[in-house]
N, C-alpha and C positions, 0 to 999 in steps of 0.2 A: 636707430643707432645702437650698436652693440655696447652693452655695459658690463665690463669685466667684474665690477663689484657685485652687480646683481647676479651674475653667473655664479660667483663664489657663494653668495648667500643661499641660493636655491639648490645647490648640489649636496649630495651626501655620498657616503661610501657604498660599496656594492654588497656588503655582507648580508644585509637583510634580503635584498633582491635575489641573491644567489641561494640563500637558505630556503626562501619561499619557492623559488623555481625548482629546486631539487625535490621539494616535497610534492609539487604538482606533477613532475615527471614520474616520481615513484608511484604516486596514486594512479596515474593514468596507465602506466605499464602494468600495474597490478590488476586493474579492472579488466584488462584484456582476458585474463584467465577465467573470469566468470562465465564466459561463453563456452568453456570446455566442461561438458557434463557427461556422466556415464550414459552410454546408450541404453534405451529402454528395450531390452531383448529378453527372450525366454532363456531358460537354463540351457547351457551348451552352445549358445549362439553369440557369446561375448566376442570371440575373435572376429566374426563377420561384422558384428555391430561396431566394433572399434574401427575396422577398416573403412566402414561407410562414413565415419566421422572425419575423414581426411580433409574436407573443406574447412572445417573448424580449426584443425591443427595448422593448416597452411595459412589461413587468415590470421591466426594468432602469431605465427612466426613472422609473417610479413609485417604486421603492425608493431610487433615487439622490436624487430630490426629497425624499422623506421623511427620509432620513438627513441631507441637506443642511440642511433647516430645523431638525432637531434640533440639529445642530452649531451653527448660527447662534444658536439660542435659548440653547444652553448657554453660548456665548460672551457673550451679552448678560446672562444671569443672573449669571454669574461676575464680570461687571463691577461687580456690587453686593455681592459676597461678599468680605469681608476676611480671615476666618479659617476654617479647617477644624478640626473635631474628629473623633473616631473614628466617631461616628454618621453625620456628613455624608459622610465618606469611603465608608462602606458604602452610603449612599443613592445617592451618585454612581456607585458600582460597579454598582448595580442598573440605572441608566440605560445604562451601558456594556454590561452583560450583554444586555439586551433589544435594544439596537442591534446588537450583534454577531450576534444570531440572525437578523436580517433577510435576509441572503443565502440562507439555507436555504429559507424559504417562497417567496422570489422564484423560485428555481430550480424548486421543486416546481410552482408555478402555471404557469410558462411551459412546463414539460415536459408537464404534463397537458393543456394546451390544444393543444399541438402534436400530441399523440397522438390528439386528437379523442375522448377517452374521457369521456363526461358524468359518469359515477359518480366517477371519480378527480378530474375537474375540480371537482366540487362539494366534495369532501373537501379539495382544495387551497385552494379559496376560503375555507373555514372556517379552515384552518390559517393563512392569511395574515391573516385578520381577528383571530384570537386573538393572533398575534404583534404586530399593531398595537395591540391593546388592552393587551397586556403592557407595551409601551413607554410608552403613556400612563399606565398605572398606576404604573410606576416613577417617572415624573415627578411624579405626585401625591404619592407617598410622600416624594420629595425636597423638594418645595415645603412640605409639611406640617411636615416636620422643621425646615426652615429658618425657617418662620414662628414656630415655638414657641421659637426661639433667636435672637431679633433681635440679640443681641450679636455674632453671627457676621457681620452685615452691616456695610457701611461706615457710618461715623458720619453721622447725618443722613438715612439711607435708611429709609423706613418699610416696613411689610410689606404695604401695600395692593396693590402691583403683583403680589405673589405670589398674592393672592386672585383677581385678574383673570386671571392665567395659568391658575390652577386651574379657574376657571369655564369658560374656553374649552376646556380639556382635557376637561372632563366632556362636552362636546358630542360628542367622539369616541366616547364610550361609547354614544351613540345612532347615530352615523353608520356606524361600522364594522359593528355587527350588522345595520343596515339594508342596507348594501351586500352583506353576506354572504347575507342572505335573498333579496334581489332577484337576486343572482347565482345562488343555488341554484335559483330558480324560472325565471329567464330564460336561464341559462347562464353558465358561468365567464367568457366573454369580456365579458359585461356587467359582471360583478363587477370584472374587471380595469380596465375603463374607469372605474368608479366609484371604485376605489381610487386611480387616478391623479388623479381630480378632487378627492379629499378634502383633500389639503394645500392646494390652491388655494382651494376653496370655504370651507374653515374658516379661511382666513387664514394657516395654517401656524404652526409654532412660531416662525418668524422674526418674524412680525408681533407675536407675543406679546412677543418680546424688545424690539422697537421700543417697544411700550407701556411696558415696564419701564424702558427707558432714559429715557423722557420723564417718568417719575414722580419 
């Protein structure tokens, strides 16, 4: 049986969670740049060496964009959250965990493409797709938890915007495997281009946050 008094005792404001989350997003997005290194070339070959590093640049831009829209969506959603409880803290940590993982598959994909190894490239593409799906899944868990506890939201805020966000997130469960399969068949470079297009084509999590703000 639900106990409103217990709910009141267990909840806290969102300030610490938002501050900690912003720090994790900032560190994760900063770590992406560590995969960008000057090419090891002879004198006079810098231009050619830089052009050969394009997989690293595209992988960086892809993951930067992905984490950026996640952060913007996080900010938008928390604009409607008034209270945190232990469960929502854990659900939020799930988002942060999967976000912090992204620099790893980013580095793996760019390295595999630079080495022109098709076998490793396909494995790297699958790894990146799995990481992207994990991040989307963590969001769905967060949204489902919040939807079942509307008293954590600001007064007067309905849960309809959570359902719309979740519906768009489910699209990613089709798009990411599709990109991985096409990349597996056509090559990891194709997959990397598709991964870059996904946040744009799908509207990104930031667009979801704008929808939430207008609800």
